[in-house]
N, C-alpha and C positions, 0 to 999 in steps of 0.2 A: 391327531392329538388335539386336545382342547385345553383351554385355559380354565382354571378354577380359582375363584377368589374366596374360597372358604376360609383361608387362613386370615384374610382381612376381617371377616365378619367375627371370627373368633378373637382376634387381636382388639377389635372394637369392643367386644363384650368384656374381655378382660380389663380394658381401660374405662369401662362404663361410658362408652361414647355412642351417641345415637347417629344414624345416617344423616340427620338434619344438622347435628353438630359438626360432623365431618365435612359437609357441604359448606358450612359457615367458615370453618377454620382454613379450608383448602381453596375456597372460591370456585369449586367445580359446580356445574349445572346439576339440576334434578335429572335431566336426561342422562348425564354421565353416570349418576348414582344408579339409575334404573338399568343401564347397559351393564355396569358392574354386578347388579342383582341377578341379572339374567345370564351372566358369564360370556357376555359379548366383548367384542374388541373396543378397547379405548386407546387413546394415545399414550405415548410414554411420558409425555409431559404431565398428564393427569396423574399417572402412576408415581412419578416423581414427586409431585406436590402432596400426594398422600403419604409417602414415605417421610417427606420432610416434616409434615405435620404429626405423625406418628412416632417419629424419631426411630425409623426401622430401615431395613433394606427391602428391595424388590423380593427376594426370596421369602420374606416374612409375611407378604400379603397375597402372594400368588404362586401357582404351581401349574405345570403341564401334566395333564392326566391323559391316558390312553382311552380311546373310544373302545367300548366293549364289543362293537360289531366289526372289528377288524378282520378282514379277510386273510386267511393263511394260504400260502402257496406251498405246494408240495416239493420241497427241496430246492426250489429255484430262488434266486437272488435277484432283486431288480437291477442290480449292476451287471448281471450276466446278460450277454447277447445271444 
């Protein structure tokens, strides 16, 4: 599974907010903005600060997506021994 922040970028577009403005109102670093842009991990503190600034919930700015290259096993369950 992978984290996608596409919802964040769409919400920012709706609010006519730039990444620079988001950085200013949240106090997060440009490195954190870059991590978000690349879909990399950031701390929950950063995500909460973004939600506070945008008056939204976590599910409004991120989602978990499945990797397309998942391997499928034939009829076996990882819980089976």
